[in-house]
C-alpha positions in Angstrom: 5.2 -0.9 11.4 4.2 1.7 8.9 1.9 4.5 10.0 -1.8 4.5 9.1 -3.3 7.4 7.3 -6.4 8.2 5.3 -5.7 7.2 1.7 -6.9 10.3 -0.1 -6.3 11.0 -3.8 -3.7 13.6 -2.9 -1.7 11.2 -0.7 -1.9 8.4 -3.3 -0.8 10.7 -6.1 2.1 12.1 -4.1 3.3 8.8 -2.6 6.8 7.7 -3.7 9.2 5.1 -2.5 12.5 6.5 -1.2 15.3 5.5 -3.5 17.3 3.9 -0.7 14.4 1.5 0.1 13.2 -1.6 -1.8 9.6 -1.0 -1.0 7.5 1.4 1.0 3.9 1.2 2.3 1.1 3.5 3.3 -1.6 1.7 5.3 -5.2 3.0 5.3 -6.5 4.1 8.7 -10.2 3.6 7.8 -10.0 0.2 6.1 -8.0 -2.4 8.0 -6.5 -4.5 5.2 -5.8 -1.8 2.5 -2.3 -0.7 1.7 -0.5 1.3 -0.9 2.8 -0.3 -1.6 5.4 1.3 -4.0 8.9 0.5 -5.3 11.5 3.0 -6.5 11.0 2.1 -10.1 7.4 1.2 -10.1 4.1 3.0 -9.7 2.0 2.7 -6.5 -1.0 0.4 -6.4 -3.8 -0.4 -3.9 -3.6 -3.8 -2.3 -5.9 -5.8 -0.1 -3.9 -8.0 2.3 -5.3 -10.4 4.9 -5.1 -14.0 6.1 -7.6 -16.8 5.4 -7.2 -20.1 7.2 -3.6 -19.1 8.2 -2.5 -18.3 4.6 -1.7 -14.8 3.4 -4.0 -13.4 0.8 -2.9 -10.4 -1.4 -5.0 -8.9 -4.2 -4.2 -5.9 -6.3 -7.3 -3.7 -6.5 -6.1 -0.6 -8.3 -2.9 0.2 -10.2 -1.9 3.6 -11.5 
C-alpha cells in the first residue's frame, strides 16, 4: 500500500510517476478517500475513491 502524506501544494506540484511504473499514487493522510494518481506521460490529478453498496466509486476532483 502507498504511504499517506499531507497533500500540500508543494508535494502535488513535485509529484511525478517513475518511468518504470504504469501508475503511482500519493494518498492524503488527512482525508481518507483522497488520492493523487499520476502516470508517466500524464499530469497528476486529485481523485476521490470510495465504495458505495459494494461498488467502487471514483471521481476526478482536480486536474492540473
